[in-house]
C-alpha positions in Angstrom: 31.3 9.8 19.4 28.2 8.0 20.8 25.9 6.4 18.3 22.5 7.9 17.9 19.8 6.0 19.7 16.6 5.4 17.7 13.3 3.9 18.9 11.3 2.3 16.1 7.6 1.6 17.0 5.8 -0.9 14.9 7.3 -3.9 13.0 5.4 -3.7 9.8 7.3 -3.0 6.5 8.2 0.6 7.4 9.4 -0.2 10.9 11.4 -3.2 9.8 12.9 -1.3 6.9 14.0 1.4 9.3 15.5 -1.2 11.7 17.5 -3.0 9.0 18.9 0.1 7.3 19.4 2.0 10.6 21.5 -0.8 12.1 23.5 -1.0 8.9 24.2 2.7 9.2 25.5 2.2 12.7 22.6 3.6 14.6 21.5 1.9 17.9 18.1 0.6 17.0 15.4 -0.6 19.4 12.3 -1.9 17.6 9.1 -2.4 19.6 6.2 -4.5 18.2 2.9 -4.7 20.2 2.2 -8.3 19.0 4.4 -10.9 17.3 6.2 -10.1 14.1 4.3 -11.4 11.1 1.0 -11.8 13.0 -2.3 -9.9 12.5 -1.6 -9.0 8.9 -4.2 -6.8 7.2 -3.1 -6.7 3.6 -4.0 -8.2 0.2 -0.3 -9.2 0.0 0.5 -7.9 -3.4 3.9 -6.4 -3.5 4.2 -3.7 -6.2 7.5 -1.9 -6.6 6.0 1.0 -8.4 9.1 3.3 -8.3 11.8 0.6 -8.8 13.4 1.8 -5.5 13.3 -1.3 -3.5 14.7 -4.8 -3.8 12.8 -8.0 -4.7 11.6 -9.6 -1.5 14.1 -12.3 -0.5 11.7 -14.5 1.4 7.9 -15.1 1.4 7.5 -14.8 -2.4 4.7 -17.0 -3.7 5.1 -16.1 -7.3 6.1 -13.3 -9.7 2.9 -11.9 -11.3 3.3 -12.0 -15.1 -0.4 -11.4 -16.0 -3.4 -9.8 -14.4 -7.1 -9.9 -15.2 -8.8 -6.5 -15.4 -12.5 -6.4 -15.6 -15.1 -3.6 -16.0 -17.8 -4.7 -18.4 -15.5 -7.1 -20.2 -12.5 -9.0 -18.8 -9.1 -8.3 -20.2 -5.7 -9.9 -19.8 -2.9 -7.4 -18.9 0.7 -8.4 -19.3 2.8 -7.7 -16.2 6.1 -9.3 -17.1 7.9 -6.0 -17.2 6.7 -4.7 -13.8 8.0 -5.6 -10.3 4.9 -7.2 -8.9 4.9 -10.3 -6.6 2.4 -12.1 -4.5 3.9 -12.7 -1.1 3.2 -14.2 2.3 3.6 -11.0 4.2 3.9 -12.7 7.6 6.8 -14.8 6.4 8.4 -11.9 4.6 8.3 -9.7 7.7 9.8 -12.4 9.9 12.6 -12.5 7.3 13.2 -8.8 7.6 13.2 -9.1 11.4 16.0 -11.7 11.1 18.0 -9.3 8.9 17.5 -6.5 11.4 18.7 -8.7 14.3 21.7 -9.8 12.2 22.7 -6.2 11.7 22.5 -5.5 15.4 19.0 -4.1 16.0 17.3 -5.1 19.2 13.7 -6.3 18.7 11.1 -6.4 21.5 7.8 -8.3 20.7 4.6 -8.1 22.7 5.7 -4.6 23.7 2.9 -2.2 23.3 3.8 1.5 23.2 1.1 4.1 23.8 0.9 7.8 23.0 1.2 8.5 26.7 4.7 7.0 26.6 6.0 9.2 23.8 7.3 11.9 26.1 9.4 9.5 28.1 10.7 7.9 25.0 11.8 11.3 23.6 13.9 11.7 26.8 15.5 8.3 26.4 16.1 8.3 22.6 17.6 10.8 20.1 14.9 10.0 17.6 11.6 8.1 17.4 10.2 6.5 14.2 6.4 6.0 14.4 5.5 3.1 12.2 2.4 2.2 14.2 -0.1 2.4 11.3 -3.6 3.7 11.5 -4.2 5.6 13.7 -0.6 6.3 14.6 0.2 6.9 18.3 1.6 10.3 17.2 -1.9 11.2 15.8 -3.5 10.3 19.1 -1.0 12.5 21.0 -1.2 15.5 18.6 -4.9 15.3 17.8 -5.1 14.3 14.1 -6.2 10.7 14.3 -9.3 11.5 12.2 -7.0 12.4 9.3 -6.7 8.8 8.3 -10.4 8.2 8.1 -11.0 11.4 6.1 -8.1 10.6 3.7 -8.3 6.8 3.5 -9.8 4.0 1.4 -12.3 1.8 3.2 -11.6 -1.9 2.8 -13.0 -5.3 3.8 -11.3 -8.6 3.0 -11.5 -12.4 3.4 -8.8 -15.0 3.2 -10.6 -17.9 1.5 -9.7 -21.5 1.3 -11.1 -23.0 -2.0 -10.3 -23.9 -5.6 -8.5 -21.1 -7.3 -6.8 -23.1 -10.0 -8.6 -21.3 -12.8 -6.9 -18.1 -11.9 -3.4 -19.7 -11.7 -0.8 -17.1 -10.8 -2.8 -14.1 -11.9 -4.4 -11.3 -9.9 -7.9 -10.2 -10.7 -9.3 -6.7 -10.5 -12.9 -5.6 -11.0 -12.8 -1.8 -11.3 -15.7 0.5 -10.5 -16.4 3.7 -12.5 -15.8 7.2 -11.2 -12.9 6.3 -9.0 -15.1 4.4 -6.6 -12.6 1.7 -6.1 -12.3 -2.0 -7.0 -12.9 -5.6 -6.0 -10.0 -8.0 -6.0 -9.0 -11.7 -6.0 -5.4 -12.3 -5.2 -4.5 -16.1 -5.1 -1.7 -17.0 -2.8 -1.8 -20.6 -4.0 -4.2 -22.9 -5.9 -6.2 -23.3 -2.6 -6.0 -19.9 -0.9 -6.8 -16.4 -1.9 -7.2 -12.9 -0.5 -10.6 -11.6 -1.7 -11.6 -8.0 -0.9 -13.3 -4.7 -1.7 -12.0 -1.2 -1.4 -13.8 2.2 -1.9 -11.4 5.1 -2.6 -13.2 8.3 -3.5 -14.1 10.4 -0.3 -17.1 11.7 -2.2 -18.4 8.2 -3.0 -21.5 7.3 -1.0 -20.6 3.7 -0.9 -17.5 4.6 1.1 -19.8 5.6 4.0 -21.6 2.3 4.2 -21.8 0.6 7.6 -19.5 -2.3 8.3 -22.4 -4.7 7.9 -23.3 -3.2 4.5 -19.7 -3.4 3.3 -19.5 -7.1 4.1 -22.8 -7.6 2.3 -21.5 -5.8 -0.7 -18.4 -8.0 -0.7 -20.6 -11.1 -0.6 -22.6 -9.8 -3.5 -19.5 -9.3 -5.6 -18.2 -12.7 -4.7 -21.4 -14.2 -5.9 -21.4 -12.1 -9.1 -17.8 -13.3 -9.9 -18.5 -16.8 -8.7 -15.9 -16.8 -6.0 -16.5 -19.3 -3.3 -14.6 -20.9 -0.4 -14.3 -21.3 3.3 -13.6 -18.1 5.2 -10.3 -18.5 7.1 -9.9 -14.9 8.1 -11.9 -11.7 8.0 -10.3 -8.3 8.2 -10.5 -4.8 6.9 -10.0 -1.2 7.8 -8.6 2.1 6.6 -5.9 2.4 4.0 -4.4 5.9 4.2 -4.0 7.2 0.7 -3.1 10.9 1.2 0.5 11.6 2.3 0.6 14.0 5.2 2.2 17.4 4.7 3.8 17.3 8.2 5.8 14.1 8.8 7.8 15.3 11.8 6.7 16.2 15.3 9.7 17.1 17.4 11.9 14.0 17.6 9.1 11.8 16.0 9.2 10.9 12.3 6.1 9.4 10.6 6.6 6.5 8.2 4.5 4.0 6.3 0.7 4.1 6.9 1.3 6.5 9.8 2.6 8.9 7.1 -0.4 8.3 4.9 1.7 7.1 2.0 -0.3 4.3 0.4 -1.2 4.7 -3.3 -4.3 6.8 -4.1 -4.6 4.9 -7.3 -4.6 1.3 -6.1 -4.1 1.4 -2.3 -0.8 -0.5 -2.3 1.7 0.7 0.2 4.4 -1.8 0.8 7.0 -0.2 -1.4 6.4 3.3 0.0 6.5 1.9 3.5 9.9 0.4 2.8 11.1 3.7 1.2 9.9 6.0 4.0 11.3 3.7 6.8 14.6 3.5 5.0 14.8 7.2 4.3 13.9 8.1 7.9 17.1 6.4 9.3 19.2 7.8 6.4 18.0 11.3 7.3 18.7 10.7 11.0 22.2 9.3 10.2 23.1 12.4 8.1 21.0 14.9 10.1 23.9 17.2 11.2 23.9 20.2 9.0 21.0 19.0 6.8 19.1 21.8 5.2 16.0 19.8 4.2 13.4 18.7 6.7 12.4 15.1 6.9 9.0 16.1 5.5 10.6 17.8 2.5 12.9 14.8 1.9 10.0 12.3 1.7 7.9 14.6 -0.4 10.8 15.1 -2.8 11.1 11.3 -3.3 7.4 10.4 -3.5 5.8 13.4 -5.2 6.7 12.3 -8.8 4.8 9.1 -8.2 2.0 10.7 -6.3 1.5 13.5 -8.9 1.1 11.0 -11.7 -1.2 8.8 -9.6 -3.4 11.8 -8.6 -3.7 12.8 -12.2 -4.8 9.3 -13.1 -7.3 9.2 -10.3 -8.8 12.4 -11.7 -9.1 10.7 -15.1 -10.7 7.6 -13.5 -13.2 9.8 -11.7 -14.4 11.2 -15.0 -15.0 7.8 -16.6 -18.4 6.2 -16.6 -18.8 2.4 -17.0 -18.5 2.4 -20.8 -15.5 4.8 -20.8 -13.7 2.8 -18.1 -14.2 -0.4 -20.0 -12.5 1.2 -23.0 -9.7 2.5 -20.8 -9.2 -1.1 -19.5 -9.1 -2.4 -23.1 -6.5 0.3 -23.9 -4.3 -0.8 -21.0 -4.6 -4.4 -22.2 -4.0 -3.3 -25.8 -7.3 -5.0 -26.8 -8.0 -2.8 -29.8 -10.8 -5.0 -31.0 -12.9 -4.2 -27.9 -12.2 -0.5 -28.2 -13.3 -0.1 -31.8 -12.1 2.9 -33.9 -15.3 4.9 -33.5 -15.4 4.5 -29.8 -11.7 5.2 -29.5 -12.3 8.5 -31.3 -15.2 9.3 -29.1 -13.4 8.7 -25.8 -10.1 10.2 -27.1 -11.7 13.6 -27.0 -12.0 13.2 -23.3 -8.7 11.6 -22.7 -6.4 13.4 -25.1 -5.9 16.5 -22.9 -4.3 14.1 -20.4 -2.7 11.8 -22.9 0.8 12.3 -21.6 -0.3 11.3 -18.1 -2.1 8.3 -19.6 1.0 7.2 -21.4 3.0 7.5 -18.2 0.4 5.3 -16.6 0.7 2.6 -19.2 4.5 2.7 -19.1 4.4 2.5 -15.3 1.9 -0.4 -15.3 3.3 -2.7 -18.0 6.7 -1.3 -19.0 
C-alpha cells in the first residue's frame, strides 16, 4: 500500500512537529518553509508546557525557570519549580527539530514560498496538506477569513535588547494590567540579552486599537517605568491568535498552530499547543481510515479542558481592578502579608463563586 503523501507548509513549531511525527509514522512528508528554518522569529521565547503533553526541548534551552516576578502595584516572587517552563533560543530549537525531521525521513525545502493560489495544485499532488503558515494563514486568504486573526488576537510589540540583565538572573518578569488588558514582560535569555515586550489581549480594550507608533511609545514608557534599558537588537511584533477556530479543516487542508488560533487566551503562549496540534494532525491522517471524529473535533477534545479553564480565568481577570488584581497576584505568590485578612475577606466575596477555577489556576501555575 502506498504511503500517504503529506505537504506541510511552514516550519515553525507546529509544522516541524508535524514533520517529525509524520515521518515517524511512515507518512511521506514534504515540508516547505518560505525563509530559512530558525530565522525571522517573532516570539518572547518562553516555552510553557501547560498541559504536560510535550517533551522538554532537547536543544536551545537557556535555562529552566524556577521563579518569576509578578508585578501589579507590588512585585511578588512566584515559585515555578513545579511547572514545565523554560527559556529557549527558539531559532536554535527549531533547527534541532528540523534535523530530527530529516533524520526520520522528511524532506525539507527552505526558501520555498507557498501562496494561497498554489493550494489547489497541491491538493491534487498530495493526499493531505497541513497549514502551519501562521497569521494570516494561506488557507484564510483562500477561503476569506484572514480578518479572523486580527479580531481574535492579542496585539504585541517587542524588542530584543542587549544590556545588563544580571539583576533578573534566570527569572521572567511580568507586569499585569487590570481588567484583562494584558501585560508587559521582560524575559532574559542571558545576563546580557532579553526579550522585552507588551501585549494587549481584551478585544474590548481601547489600548488594543492603538496605532503601531502609539504601541511602540507605550512600550518605551513601560521600559522607562520599570528601568529597563539596553541597545535594541531587533524590533518585532504582530498578532497572536488567542481564539481557537471552530473549523480546522477545509477539504484536504488541516490548520495547526497559529493558523488554527490556538495560542493561550490567558498569557498568549502557544508553543506547546502548536506542537500538540501539529503532532495530532499527522496522527489523525495516519489513522484516518474509518475515523468517526473530524480533525476539528479531535483538536477541540484535546484542547478544550485547558481553554475552558483559561477562559474562566480571563473572565475573572477582566473583573479585577488594580487593587483586586494586586491581591490576586499576592495570592498566587502566597504572600499573605500583602493580602491582609480584611482585604482577603473583601475580595473573596468576588472570587469565591469561581474559587474552584482559581484553585485550578494556582495548581496549573505552580503545581
